C-alpha positions in Angstrom: 185.2 -8.7 -182.9 186.6 -7.6 -179.5 184.8 -8.5 -176.2 185.5 -6.0 -173.5 185.0 -6.7 -169.8 185.0 -3.7 -167.4 184.9 -3.9 -163.6 183.7 -0.9 -161.7 183.7 -0.3 -157.9 182.2 0.6 -155.6 178.7 0.4 -156.9 176.2 0.7 -154.0 172.8 0.7 -155.6 171.0 -1.3 -158.3 169.7 2.0 -159.7 173.3 3.0 -160.6 173.8 -0.4 -162.2 170.7 0.0 -164.4 171.6 3.6 -165.3 175.1 2.7 -166.5 173.8 -0.4 -168.4 171.4 1.9 -170.2 174.1 4.4 -171.0 176.3 1.7 -172.6 173.5 -0.1 -174.4 172.4 3.2 -176.0 175.9 4.0 -177.2 176.4 3.4 -181.0 178.7 0.6 -181.9 178.2 -1.6 -178.9 176.6 -5.0 -179.0 174.4 -6.5 -176.3 175.5 -5.7 -172.8 175.8 -8.5 -170.1 176.2 -7.0 -166.6 176.5 -8.6 -163.2 176.2 -6.7 -159.9 178.1 -8.6 -157.2 179.7 -7.6 -153.9 179.6 -3.8 -154.8 181.3 -4.4 -158.1 179.7 -4.1 -161.5 181.1 -6.5 -164.1 180.1 -5.5 -167.6 180.8 -7.5 -170.8 180.0 -6.4 -174.3 181.2 -6.6 -177.9 183.0 -3.7 -179.5 181.3 -3.4 -182.9 182.1 0.1 -184.2 183.6 1.8 -181.2 186.9 1.6 -179.3 187.8 0.6 -175.8 189.1 4.0 -175.0 185.9 5.7 -176.2 183.8 3.6 -174.0 186.1 4.0 -171.0 185.8 7.8 -171.5 182.0 7.5 -171.7 181.9 5.7 -168.4 184.3 8.1 -166.7 182.3 11.1 -168.1 179.3 9.8 -166.2 181.2 9.7 -162.9 182.0 6.0 -162.7 185.4 4.8 -161.6 186.9 1.9 -163.5 188.8 -0.6 -161.5 190.0 -2.8 -164.3 189.4 -3.8 -167.9 190.1 -6.8 -170.1 189.8 -7.2 -173.8 189.5 -10.5 -175.6 190.1 -10.6 -179.3 
């Protein structure tokens, strides 16, 4: 199983954080989402169960969020 970490910035409001966390959690093929909002950055970690990193990056971009960096652990 792959664990994906995505860092987004800038995130200015907690409502944006909650909205994006809901979007990812409701996406099929993603395990439990752990998210930290810190210094206008959103750090999201989750397991890729039945989806790809590219698919999730596209989902996040489609909702208007800018990805600063990603890291995948296998």
